[in-house]
C-alpha positions as CSV (number, residue, x, y, z in Angstrom):
1,M,115.4,-71.3,184.1
2,K,112.5,-69.3,182.7
3,A,114.4,-66.1,183.3
4,V,117.3,-67.5,181.3
5,L,115.1,-68.5,178.4
6,R,113.5,-65.0,178.3
7,T,117.0,-63.4,178.3
8,R,118.2,-65.6,175.5
9,S,115.1,-65.0,173.4
10,L,115.7,-61.2,173.3
11,P,118.5,-61.3,170.6
12,A,116.4,-63.7,168.6
13,L,113.5,-61.2,168.7
14,L,115.7,-58.4,167.7
15,L,117.1,-60.4,164.8
16,A,113.6,-61.3,163.6
17,A,112.6,-57.6,163.7
18,L,115.7,-56.6,161.8
19,T,115.1,-59.2,159.2
20,L,111.5,-57.9,158.7
21,V,112.8,-54.4,158.2
22,I,115.4,-55.5,155.6
23,V,112.8,-57.6,153.7
24,T,110.4,-54.7,153.7
25,V,113.0,-52.3,152.4
26,L,114.4,-54.6,149.7
27,T,111.1,-56.1,148.4
28,P,110.1,-54.4,145.2
29,G,106.9,-52.3,145.6
30,A,107.1,-52.5,149.4
31,M,108.1,-48.9,149.8
32,A,105.6,-46.3,148.9
33,A,106.1,-44.9,145.4
34,T,107.2,-41.3,145.0
35,S,104.1,-39.2,144.9
36,V,103.1,-37.4,141.7
37,S,103.1,-34.1,143.6
38,T,106.8,-34.7,144.5
39,I,107.7,-35.4,140.8
40,A,105.7,-32.4,139.7
41,E,107.4,-30.1,142.2
42,A,110.8,-31.2,140.9
43,L,109.8,-30.7,137.3
44,R,108.6,-27.2,138.0
45,K,112.2,-26.5,139.1
46,G,114.0,-28.3,136.3
47,P,113.2,-30.4,133.1
48,V,114.6,-33.7,134.3
49,Y,113.6,-35.8,137.4
50,V,115.2,-39.1,138.3
51,D,113.6,-41.0,141.1
52,P,116.1,-42.2,143.7
53,A,114.9,-45.8,143.1
54,A,115.7,-45.4,139.4
55,S,119.1,-43.7,139.7
56,A,120.8,-46.8,138.1
57,Q,119.0,-46.0,134.9
58,L,120.4,-42.5,134.4
59,S,123.4,-41.0,136.2
60,A,123.3,-37.6,137.8
61,A,125.8,-36.3,135.3
62,D,123.7,-37.6,132.3
63,A,120.6,-36.1,133.8
64,D,122.3,-32.7,134.2
65,T,123.5,-32.9,130.6
66,L,120.0,-33.6,129.4
67,A,118.5,-30.8,131.5
68,K,121.0,-28.3,130.2
69,R,120.2,-29.3,126.6
70,I,116.5,-28.7,127.2
71,K,117.0,-25.4,129.0
72,N,119.3,-24.1,126.3
73,A,116.6,-25.0,123.7
74,N,114.0,-23.1,125.8
75,K,111.3,-25.7,125.2
76,P,108.7,-27.1,127.7
77,L,110.0,-30.7,127.6
78,F,109.7,-32.6,130.9
79,I,111.4,-36.0,131.5
80,A,110.8,-38.3,134.5
81,V,112.8,-41.5,135.1
82,L,110.8,-43.8,137.4
83,P,111.2,-47.3,138.8
84,A,109.4,-50.2,137.1
85,G,107.0,-50.7,139.9
86,H,105.7,-47.1,140.0
87,P,101.8,-46.9,139.6
88,T,100.7,-46.1,136.1
89,Q,97.0,-45.4,136.5
90,N,96.4,-41.9,135.1
91,L,100.0,-41.1,135.5
92,F,100.4,-38.6,132.7
93,S,97.2,-36.7,133.3
94,D,97.8,-36.6,137.1
95,L,101.4,-35.4,136.5
96,R,100.2,-32.7,134.0
97,T,97.6,-31.6,136.5
98,A,100.1,-31.4,139.4
99,T,102.7,-29.7,137.3
100,G,100.3,-27.2,135.8
101,V,102.6,-26.4,132.8
102,T,101.7,-26.8,129.2
103,G,104.3,-29.0,127.5
104,L,105.6,-32.4,126.4
105,Y,105.9,-35.0,129.1
106,A,108.1,-38.1,128.6
107,I,108.5,-40.9,131.2
108,R,111.0,-43.7,131.3
109,L,109.4,-46.3,133.6
110,G,111.7,-49.3,134.2
111,D,112.6,-50.4,130.7
112,R,109.5,-48.9,129.1
113,F,109.0,-45.5,127.6
114,D,106.1,-43.3,126.6
115,A,105.2,-39.6,126.2
116,R,102.2,-37.3,126.0
117,A,101.8,-33.6,125.0
118,D,99.4,-30.8,125.0
119,S,98.2,-30.5,121.4
120,S,99.3,-26.8,121.4
121,V,102.9,-28.0,121.8
122,L,103.1,-31.1,119.6
123,P,100.4,-33.0,117.5
124,R,99.4,-36.5,118.5
125,S,100.9,-38.0,115.4
126,A,104.3,-36.4,116.0
127,V,104.3,-37.7,119.6
128,R,103.5,-41.2,118.5
129,N,106.1,-41.2,115.8
130,L,108.8,-39.7,118.1
131,V,108.1,-42.4,120.8
132,S,108.1,-45.2,118.3
133,S,111.5,-44.0,116.9
134,V,113.3,-44.6,120.2
135,Q,111.8,-47.8,121.5
136,G,114.2,-50.5,122.6
137,E,117.2,-48.2,123.4
138,S,119.0,-48.0,126.7
139,A,117.8,-45.3,129.0
140,K,120.7,-42.9,128.3
141,T,120.5,-43.3,124.5
142,Q,116.7,-43.3,124.4
143,L,116.3,-40.1,126.4
144,A,119.0,-38.3,124.5
145,D,117.6,-39.3,121.1
146,F,114.1,-38.4,122.2
147,T,115.2,-35.1,123.5
148,D,117.1,-34.1,120.4
149,R,114.2,-35.1,118.1
150,A,111.5,-33.6,120.3
151,L,113.3,-30.2,120.7
152,A,113.5,-30.0,116.9
153,N,109.8,-30.7,116.5
154,M,107.9,-29.1,119.4
155,G,106.7,-25.6,120.0
156,G,106.4,-23.4,123.0
157,H,108.9,-22.1,125.5
158,A,110.4,-23.2,128.8
159,P,108.6,-22.2,132.0
160,S,110.1,-19.2,133.8
161,S,110.3,-21.3,137.0
162,W,113.3,-23.1,135.5
163,G,115.4,-19.9,135.7
164,S,118.5,-19.3,133.6
165,S,120.5,-22.2,132.2
166,G,123.7,-20.1,132.6
167,S,126.2,-19.9,135.4
168,D,125.1,-18.4,138.7
169,G,128.4,-16.5,139.0
170,G,129.2,-13.3,137.3
171,V,131.9,-12.8,134.7
172,S,135.0,-11.0,136.0
173,G,136.3,-7.8,134.5
174,T,139.6,-9.4,133.7
175,A,137.9,-12.1,131.6
176,L,135.9,-9.5,129.7
177,I,139.1,-7.6,128.9
178,A,140.8,-10.7,127.7
179,V,137.9,-11.6,125.5
180,G,137.8,-8.1,124.1
181,A,141.5,-8.3,123.2
182,V,141.1,-11.5,121.4
183,L,138.1,-10.1,119.5
184,V,140.0,-7.0,118.4
185,A,143.1,-9.0,117.4
186,G,141.1,-11.5,115.3
187,G,138.5,-9.0,113.9
188,A,140.1,-8.5,110.5
189,G,140.5,-12.2,109.9
190,A,137.0,-12.9,111.1
191,Y,135.5,-10.3,108.8
192,A,137.3,-11.8,105.8
193,L,136.2,-15.3,106.8
194,V,132.6,-14.1,107.1
195,R,132.7,-12.6,103.6
196,R,134.0,-15.8,102.1
197,N,131.4,-17.9,103.9
198,R,128.6,-15.6,102.7
199,R,129.7,-16.0,99.1
200,R,130.0,-19.7,99.4
201,H,126.6,-19.9,101.1
202,A,125.0,-17.8,98.3
203,E,126.5,-20.1,95.7
204,E,125.3,-23.2,97.5
205,Q,121.8,-21.8,97.7
206,R,121.7,-20.9,94.0
207,A,122.8,-24.4,93.2
208,A,120.1,-25.9,95.5
209,L,117.4,-23.7,94.0
210,D,118.4,-24.6,90.4
211,R,118.0,-28.3,91.3
212,L,114.8,-27.6,93.2
213,R,113.4,-25.5,90.3
214,V,113.1,-28.7,88.1
215,V,110.9,-30.4,90.7
216,V,108.7,-27.3,91.3
217,D,108.3,-26.8,87.6
218,E,107.1,-30.4,87.3
219,D,104.6,-29.7,90.0
220,I,103.3,-26.6,88.3
221,T,103.0,-28.3,85.0
222,A,101.2,-31.3,86.5
223,F,98.6,-28.9,88.1
224,G,98.1,-27.1,84.8
225,E,97.4,-30.4,83.2
226,E,94.8,-31.2,85.9
227,L,93.1,-27.9,85.1
228,D,93.0,-28.9,81.4
229,R,91.6,-32.4,82.1
230,L,88.9,-31.0,84.2
231,D,87.5,-29.3,81.1
232,F,85.2,-27.0,83.1
233,H,83.5,-24.0,81.5
234,P,81.9,-21.4,83.8
235,A,79.0,-21.0,81.4
236,E,78.3,-24.7,81.0
237,A,75.0,-26.2,81.9
238,G,74.6,-27.0,85.6
239,A,77.4,-24.7,86.7
240,D,76.6,-22.5,89.7
241,D,78.4,-19.7,91.6
242,A,80.1,-22.2,94.0
243,M,81.6,-24.1,91.1
244,R,82.7,-21.0,89.4
245,A,84.3,-19.8,92.7
246,D,86.2,-23.1,93.1
247,Y,87.4,-22.8,89.5
248,E,88.5,-19.2,89.9
249,R,90.5,-20.1,93.1
250,A,92.2,-22.9,91.2
251,L,93.2,-20.6,88.4
252,D,94.4,-18.0,90.8
253,A,96.5,-20.6,92.6
254,Y,98.1,-21.7,89.3
255,D,99.0,-18.1,88.4
256,K,100.4,-17.4,91.8
257,A,102.5,-20.6,91.8
258,K,104.1,-19.5,88.5
259,Q,104.6,-16.0,89.7
260,Y,106.2,-17.1,93.0
261,M,108.5,-19.5,91.3
262,G,109.6,-16.8,88.9
263,E,110.5,-14.5,91.8
264,A,112.2,-17.2,93.9
265,R,115.8,-16.4,94.8
266,R,116.4,-18.9,97.6
267,P,115.2,-22.5,98.3
268,E,112.9,-21.3,101.1
269,D,111.1,-19.1,98.6
270,V,109.5,-22.2,97.0
271,R,107.3,-22.8,100.1
272,A,104.9,-20.1,98.8
273,V,104.7,-22.0,95.5
274,T,103.8,-25.4,96.9
275,E,101.3,-23.7,99.3
276,S,99.5,-22.2,96.3
277,L,99.5,-25.6,94.5
278,E,98.1,-27.4,97.6
279,D,95.4,-24.8,97.9
280,G,94.6,-25.0,94.1
281,R,94.3,-28.8,94.2
282,F,91.9,-28.7,97.1
283,S,89.7,-26.2,95.1
284,L,89.7,-28.6,92.2
285,A,88.7,-31.5,94.5
286,Q,85.8,-29.3,95.7
287,L,84.8,-28.5,92.2
288,A,84.8,-32.1,91.1
289,A,82.6,-33.1,94.1
290,R,80.1,-30.4,93.2
291,R,79.9,-31.4,89.6
292,E,79.4,-35.0,90.5
293,G,76.9,-34.4,93.3
294,R,79.2,-35.9,96.0
295,P,79.7,-34.6,99.5
296,L,82.4,-31.9,99.7
297,P,85.8,-33.3,100.7
298,E,87.4,-32.7,104.0
299,R,90.4,-30.3,104.0
300,R,93.3,-32.7,104.4
301,P,97.0,-32.5,103.6
302,P,98.1,-33.9,100.2
303,C,99.3,-37.5,99.7
304,F,102.6,-37.9,101.6
305,F,104.1,-40.1,98.9
306,D,103.6,-37.6,96.1
307,P,101.6,-34.3,96.6
308,R,100.7,-34.4,92.9
309,H,98.3,-37.2,93.8
310,G,96.1,-34.6,95.3
311,P,94.4,-34.3,98.8
312,S,94.7,-37.3,101.0
313,V,91.6,-39.3,101.9
314,T,92.8,-41.2,105.0
315,D,95.9,-41.9,107.1
316,A,97.7,-45.2,106.7
317,G,100.5,-47.0,108.5
318,W,103.8,-47.0,106.7
319,T,107.4,-47.9,107.7
320,P,110.3,-46.4,105.7
321,P,113.3,-48.6,105.1
322,G,115.3,-48.7,108.4
323,G,112.8,-46.4,110.1
324,A,110.0,-46.5,112.6
325,P,106.4,-47.1,111.8
326,R,104.2,-44.0,111.4
327,E,100.9,-42.9,110.0
328,V,100.9,-40.7,106.9
329,P,98.2,-39.0,104.8
330,V,97.6,-41.0,101.6
331,C,95.5,-40.7,98.5
332,A,92.9,-43.4,97.7
333,A,95.2,-45.2,95.2
334,D,98.1,-45.4,97.6
335,A,95.8,-46.5,100.5
336,T,94.7,-49.4,98.3
337,R,98.3,-50.3,97.4
338,L,99.4,-50.3,101.1
339,A,96.3,-52.4,102.1
340,D,97.3,-55.0,99.4
341,G,100.9,-55.2,100.6
342,R,102.2,-53.3,97.6
343,D,104.6,-50.3,97.6
344,P,103.1,-46.8,97.2
345,V,103.9,-44.6,94.2
346,I,106.7,-42.4,95.7
347,R,107.8,-39.0,94.3
348,E,111.5,-39.4,93.4
349,V,113.9,-36.7,92.4
350,D,117.3,-36.5,90.9
351,T,120.3,-36.5,93.3
352,D,124.1,-37.0,93.0
353,Y,123.4,-40.6,93.9
354,G,120.6,-41.2,91.4
355,R,116.8,-41.0,91.8
356,R,115.8,-40.9,95.5
357,P,112.5,-40.2,97.4
358,Y,112.2,-36.5,98.1
359,W,112.6,-37.1,101.9
360,D,116.1,-38.5,101.2
361,A,117.2,-35.9,98.6
362,G,118.6,-33.1,100.6
363,P,117.8,-30.1,102.8
364,A,116.5,-27.9,100.0
365,Y,113.3,-30.0,99.9
366,G,112.4,-28.9,103.4
367,P,110.6,-25.7,102.3
368,W,109.2,-27.5,99.3
369,A,107.6,-30.1,101.6
370,G,106.7,-27.5,104.2
371,G,104.4,-25.7,101.7
372,Y,102.5,-28.9,101.1
373,F,102.4,-30.2,104.7
374,G,102.0,-27.1,106.8
375,G,100.3,-26.7,110.1
376,G,102.5,-28.9,112.3
377,I,102.0,-32.2,110.5
378,L,105.5,-32.3,108.8
379,P,107.7,-33.1,111.9
380,G,105.8,-36.3,112.7
381,L,106.0,-37.5,109.1
382,L,109.7,-36.9,108.6
383,V,111.0,-38.4,111.9
384,G,114.0,-40.6,111.2
385,T,114.3,-39.6,107.5
386,L,117.4,-37.9,106.0
387,L,115.4,-34.7,105.5
388,G,114.0,-34.8,109.0
389,S,117.4,-35.3,110.5
390,M,118.9,-32.4,108.6
391,M,116.0,-30.1,109.6
392,A,116.7,-30.9,113.3
393,T,120.2,-29.4,113.1
394,P,120.8,-25.8,114.1
395,S,122.6,-25.1,110.8
396,Y,119.4,-25.9,108.9
397,A,117.7,-22.8,110.2
398,S,120.3,-20.5,108.9
399,D,120.4,-22.1,105.5
400,Y,116.8,-22.9,104.7
401,G,114.6,-20.9,107.1
402,T,113.8,-21.7,110.7
403,G,113.3,-25.4,110.3
404,Y,110.0,-26.8,111.3
405,G,108.8,-23.4,112.5
406,D,108.6,-22.3,108.9
407,F,106.0,-24.8,108.0
408,G,102.3,-24.1,108.1
409,G,100.4,-20.9,108.9
410,A,100.7,-21.4,112.6
411,G,103.8,-23.6,112.5
412,F,106.1,-24.6,115.3
413,G,107.7,-21.7,117.0
414,S,105.7,-19.2,115.0
415,G,103.2,-18.2,117.7
416,G,100.5,-20.7,116.8
417,Y,102.0,-23.3,119.1
418,E,102.2,-22.5,122.8
419,G,103.8,-24.2,125.8
420,G,105.6,-23.5,129.0
421,D,102.8,-21.4,130.4
422,M,101.3,-22.0,133.8
423,S,97.8,-23.3,133.3
424,G,97.3,-25.2,136.5
425,A,94.7,-27.9,136.0
426,D,93.1,-26.0,133.1
427,F,94.0,-28.1,130.1
428,D,92.2,-30.3,127.6
429,P,91.9,-33.7,129.4
430,G,91.7,-35.4,126.0
431,D,95.4,-34.5,125.5
432,F,96.4,-36.5,128.6
433,G,93.6,-38.9,128.9
434,G,94.0,-42.5,130.1
435,G,96.8,-44.2,131.8
436,F,100.4,-45.0,130.7
437,G,100.0,-46.2,127.1
438,D,96.6,-47.7,127.7
439,G,95.0,-46.3,124.6
440,G,93.2,-43.3,126.1
441,G,91.7,-40.5,124.0
442,G,93.0,-37.3,122.6
443,D,96.5,-36.2,121.7
444,F,97.8,-38.3,124.7
445,G,95.7,-41.4,123.8
446,G,98.1,-44.3,123.7
447,G,101.2,-42.2,123.0
448,G,103.6,-43.8,120.6
449,G,105.1,-46.7,122.6
450,D,103.9,-50.3,122.8
451,F,103.9,-51.0,126.5
452,G,101.9,-54.2,126.5
453,G,99.2,-54.8,129.1
454,G,98.8,-52.9,132.2
455,F,99.8,-49.4,131.0
């Protein structure tokens, strides 16, 4: 009888063991999470990694499409899609260390999303605004939108370890001959079309410059009035060499602005004008502080709502109609208005649809704004606006300069911003400090997404 009992108990034991295995496999968090080194190794080979446990979020085809888009743009954007239960402690900084590549890192973790970047690739404010602009979207839509906006904003280049985004196979001689025949046959027609397009493009640029000239002339006039109101005389009592130098720089900026505007032939030429006006207004702010015995002002961008307000004094939260929240540089008066729940005084310009804020007025205002908000700050400010969307398109570069890369002395893509280089663990920990959205410091402190506790 005992032998029979032992024999019958064997299937029960096997069933129990099998049940334990199934429960262990299916229980969330029971399996060990994919290691950061595994994710990093995959990202060194390609820009997109989808964890097997998160494959339902992003299909292989969608991941390939995303990867090709990033490779074609030649930017150091890294995207990881991970399951909700993946550990988040120091996730970004550990991933950046393991990957060893300067860039922008975005992670979709369950239904949450955040990003961090080396400050040499994308400023903190731009990262925060980009992340905020895609919150609440499905994985596919969110990652596609973030990729499109990030590629238009960020600097740097893709790591060489990704290889070529083109086909591995060669092009056959027959295909080349066929292409050559088509090109020869259509050469005459294409040349005529190019000439017509060039004439139309020149006419469009002249029309855009004529409309833009009105706004720039208003800026120059406003700055001249500021010089008059200052009523400074180099020989007045109390004037010193520093005051006279400030005043001389302001006068030079005024003269240069008029000269550059007189020489402007294309919309992108006005950038030099607004750069001079921004520099002149800062010189006036320094002069006013010296005359009044106040501390010299910090060099900051002008007020976002209207550069004629002068240099900003702080950053304030603002949400454009239908857009995502962001921080923008503001003057003291607009900072007070926002704090009181009132609307700021916004620079509006004439359009075919009436008076509109400059960021909703058309692509020609990109160079105008770029002269005021150079040095990489502009992309983060314009995310989600009409002007920002226009500047993110490839056609913008051919019409109004090279997009965001034109803005600022060391603007995006101009050599001042790096990325894609192998740096190993040698990076600023402040850029990637803290955990996943936990409010750490530096350019990666808190990112742009609101993850709620635990990240």
